[in-house]
N, C-alpha and C positions, 0 to 999 in steps of 0.2 A: 846937897841942894839939887833941887829938880833942874832938868835941863830942858830948856823951853825949845820947841822945834821952831825951825825957820826954813823958808822958800827961798831956795838960791836962785830961781828962774821966776821972772815976773808973769811970763805967759806959759801955761802947760798945756800941752797937746796930749788929751786923753780921751778918746771918742766915748769909750764905756763910760768913763766916771762923768762926762759932760751930760752924757743921757741921763745918769742916774741922778744928776744935780737938777737937770729940768723935771723929772719924776717928782724930785721931792719938792721942788717949788709949786707944781700943780698940787701936790699933796696938802702942802703948807697952806696954800689958798682955799682948798676945799677939801680937805682929807676928810676920812670916816671916823678916825678915833684919835685921840691924844695918843694911846700906847703907839700905834702907827706911826705918826708924824716924830714923835720923840725917838723910836727906834730907828726909822730910816735916817734921821738927823744925824744920830751919833753913828751909825755904820758910815754914811757917806763922809762924815767928818773924820772918822778913823780912817778911811781908806784914802782920802784926800792927803792926810799926814804919813801915812805909810807908804804910800807911793812916790811922793813928791816933796817931801820935806826931809830936812837933814837933822839929826839928832845925835847924842852922844848915846841914848839908851834905846834898846829895842823894847816892844810891849813883852810885859811879863807873862811866860807861857802858863796856860791854864793849870791851875790845881784841882784835884778833884774836889768837888763843892756837891757831892751827890744829895745830902740832906737839904742843903739851901735849895737847888732845883727842885726837889720832890715838893718842898714847901709852898714855890712859887707855882708848880704846876697844879696841886690841890687847890690853892687860892683861885687861879683861873678856871679850874673845873666847877668850883663853888659858885662863882661869880661871873661866868663868862657872858652873861647878858649885860652888865655893867660896864660904865666907861671906866677902863683902868689906866693907870698913868705907870710909864716906866719907873719913876721916882717911888711910888707906891709899892711896885713889885721889887726894886732894889732894896728898898727897907725889909721887906719880908724875907728876902735871901740873907741881908747882911752885907751886900756885894755892892761895887759901883754899877751905875746904869751899865756904862759899856762893858763892864766885864761880865755883867749880868747876860747880856744879850749874847755874848761869845759863849760863855759856858751853857746856857739854856739852848743855844742852837748846837753845840757841841754834844749835848746830853739828849737832845729828842730830834735834830734834824731841821728844826724851824726856829726862827725868832720867836719871843712871847706874843707879837702881835698877830703871825700867821697862826701861832697854836690856839690863841683865843677865837680867830676866825673860824678854825678847823672845828673847833668845840661847839660854835655857834651853829654851824652847818649840820653837825652831827645830831645836834636836839632840833634842828629843823627839820631834819628827813624823818625823825621820829614822830615829830607831831604831825608832819604831813601825811605819814603812813596812816595815822591814827585819822585821817580826814579833817584837820585843821584848816580853817580858812587862812589863805597865805597871808593876807595883810596882819593877822592877828598872830601867826606863827611869827612874821617879822619882827612885830613887836614884841614878842616874849622872848625872842632870843638876841634882843639887843641891836637889830639892825634898824637903821633910821627909818626906812619905809620899805614898800613891796618891792619897788625897784631896785633898792640896795641889796636886798636878799636875793633877786634874782639874779642879779650881775654877778654875786659870788656864787650863787647856786649852779648857774649855768657854767662858769668858770670852772669849777671843781667837777661837775659830774657830766656836763656837756647836753644837759637837757633843763627845760625851766622847771620851776618848782610846781606849775600847774599840770604839767605833762608829768611829772614823777609822782603827783598825787593822784593822778586818773589811772597812773599805772598803763598807759598807752603806749609805752616805748618797748620796743623788742631788745632784750638782752643779746648783743652780738654773740654769734655762735662761733667759736675758735675753728679755723680750718685746718682740716687734716692734711699732713705731709705727703 
């Protein structure tokens, strides 16, 4: 029989987890993708239970599931601009949603939603290098609008898509020792 977790303390003092719950709440109110919302919800709940609940069992260790993760990566690569759901990816992998997140992160270093954003940004950079209009690139890559693309692009590269497209940035020169 399954052993349900329980929380022996009514109030938990965990600042890091509290800040993640606040981030999750904001994401649930106006997040960018179902996949990101579902992934973060699963991870926050997993960590809440793992850190503060009592149970008779520990989470199972990851087993090798390279073919399943490869199928999910291929699917994300081919449908990166589409809105994907965690349940959809879990069905492709034949794994539970939470297990998929753990296994995908172990195999790629990123949870599925972050991998999808990375793929969108790679394609956006390719289209911008080819001279694509920023709003059109954003739509083609699955971003909700130009500002959505700009926010992610700047976070990953340190420059805006317009500046990237124009080539008006300098590549930093490494300092010699």
